[in-house]
C-alpha positions as CSV (number, residue, x, y, z in Angstrom):
1,M,144.3,56.7,139.0
2,A,142.7,60.1,136.8
3,R,141.8,59.9,133.4
4,S,144.1,61.2,130.9
5,K,143.1,64.3,128.7
6,W,143.5,62.0,125.8
7,S,140.4,60.0,126.5
8,D,138.6,63.3,127.1
9,V,139.5,64.8,123.7
10,K,138.6,61.2,122.2
11,A,134.8,61.5,123.7
12,R,134.3,64.5,122.5
13,F,135.1,63.4,118.7
14,H,131.7,63.9,117.5
15,E,131.7,67.4,119.1
16,I,135.2,68.1,117.4
17,E,133.6,66.9,113.7
18,K,130.4,69.6,114.5
19,W,133.1,72.2,115.3
20,L,135.1,71.3,111.9
21,K,131.8,71.7,109.8
22,Q,130.6,74.6,111.2
23,G,134.2,76.1,109.9
24,L,136.4,76.2,112.8
25,A,140.2,76.1,112.4
26,E,141.9,74.1,114.6
27,Y,143.4,76.2,117.4
28,Q,139.6,76.9,118.2
29,V,139.1,73.4,118.1
30,F,141.6,72.4,120.9
31,K,140.9,76.2,122.3
32,N,137.2,74.9,123.4
33,L,138.8,71.5,124.3
34,G,140.7,73.7,126.7
35,I,144.2,72.1,126.1
36,G,147.6,74.0,124.9
37,K,149.1,73.7,122.0
38,T,151.8,71.7,122.2
39,T,149.4,68.5,124.2
40,W,146.9,68.8,121.2
41,E,150.3,68.9,118.5
42,S,151.6,65.9,120.6
43,Y,148.1,64.2,120.4
44,K,147.9,64.4,116.1
45,K,151.7,63.2,116.0
46,K,150.6,60.1,118.8
47,Y,146.9,59.4,117.4
48,P,146.5,58.7,113.6
49,E,143.0,59.1,114.5
50,L,142.8,62.3,115.7
51,I,144.8,63.1,112.5
52,E,141.8,61.7,110.5
53,L,139.1,63.6,111.9
54,L,140.9,66.7,111.2
55,K,141.6,65.6,107.6
56,K,137.4,64.6,107.0
57,G,136.5,67.7,108.9
58,K,138.8,69.6,106.4
59,E,137.3,67.8,103.6
60,V,134.3,68.8,104.4
61,Q,134.6,72.7,104.9
62,V,136.4,72.7,101.2
63,S,133.6,70.8,99.8
64,E,131.1,73.1,101.8
65,V,132.7,76.1,100.2
66,E,133.1,74.7,96.6
67,N,129.1,74.4,96.6
68,A,128.6,77.9,98.0
69,L,131.2,79.2,95.2
70,F,129.5,77.1,92.6
71,K,126.0,78.3,93.9
72,N,127.6,82.6,93.5
73,A,128.7,81.3,90.2
74,T,125.8,80.1,88.4
75,G,123.1,81.8,90.2
76,F,120.7,80.6,92.9
77,Y,117.0,81.1,94.4
78,Y,116.1,81.3,98.3
79,Y,113.2,82.6,100.3
80,V,112.7,85.6,102.5
81,D,109.8,86.7,105.3
82,E,108.7,90.0,104.7
83,A,106.3,91.9,106.2
84,V,103.8,93.2,103.8
85,K,100.6,96.0,104.5
86,V,97.4,94.7,103.6
87,K,94.1,96.5,103.1
88,D,91.3,95.4,104.8
89,A,87.3,95.0,103.5
90,D,86.4,98.0,105.9
91,G,89.6,100.2,104.5
92,G,91.6,99.6,107.4
93,E,95.5,98.3,107.1
94,H,97.2,95.5,108.6
95,V,100.6,94.0,108.4
96,E,101.2,90.0,107.1
97,K,104.0,88.1,106.8
98,V,104.8,87.0,103.5
99,R,107.2,84.4,102.0
100,L,108.9,85.5,98.8
101,Q,111.0,84.0,96.7
102,K,114.2,85.9,95.1
103,F,116.5,85.0,93.0
104,K,120.3,85.6,93.5
105,S,122.1,86.3,90.0
106,P,125.3,85.0,89.3
107,E,128.7,86.7,90.4
108,T,131.1,87.7,88.0
109,G,133.7,87.5,90.7
110,A,132.6,83.9,91.5
111,I,132.4,82.8,87.5
112,A,135.7,84.3,87.0
113,F,137.4,82.0,89.7
114,F,135.8,79.3,89.2
115,L,136.5,79.1,85.5
116,K,140.1,79.6,86.0
117,N,140.4,76.6,89.0
118,K,138.1,74.3,86.8
119,D,139.4,75.8,83.4
120,K,142.8,77.0,83.7
121,L,143.4,76.1,79.5
122,N,141.1,77.9,78.6
123,Y,140.1,80.4,81.5
124,A,143.8,81.7,82.5
125,D,144.8,85.1,83.8
126,N,147.5,85.0,81.0
127,P,146.8,82.9,78.1
128,Q,150.3,83.7,76.9
129,M,152.1,82.1,79.6
130,V,150.0,78.5,79.5
131,D,151.7,78.3,76.1
132,I,155.1,79.6,77.4
133,K,154.9,76.9,80.3
134,K,153.8,74.1,77.2
135,Q,157.0,75.0,75.6
136,E,159.3,75.0,78.4
137,L,158.3,71.8,79.4
138,E,158.9,70.3,75.7
139,L,162.1,72.1,76.0
140,R,163.3,70.6,79.5
141,R,162.1,67.2,77.9
142,A,164.0,67.4,74.7
143,E,167.3,68.7,76.9
144,S,166.5,65.5,79.3
145,E,166.7,63.5,76.4
146,F,169.9,65.2,75.0
147,K,171.3,64.4,78.6
148,T,170.8,60.5,78.5
149,W,172.9,60.3,75.2
């Protein structure tokens, strides 16, 4: 009896997890596995462990992007290797590789995006709209209470 494609896919869960951590989309994963979309979708319906693996992979991707966004919003230090000319004692020159620490300044766009998503009440694009939405909610509550009389 021939092995099923599913057993091949299940045997490659570790590899799938690695691909998802690298940011691959689902269609790239099933192409890498050599299976079609229809087969992939049927496996997702039939095997909850595949859905769980994909869910976990997506959470890792979101977490990585959130961390990168935070770093870009706050700034960070990083290292680069650069070639530098150095003068010799005898007056000649040679090139040395030097490791330098640099600072990446915070990005205004990342700061704005972060604050708008993490503190919506204080950093909305349109603060008046927040007040309007609150008033609308209160009116809907009052209306629903009135209808229950």
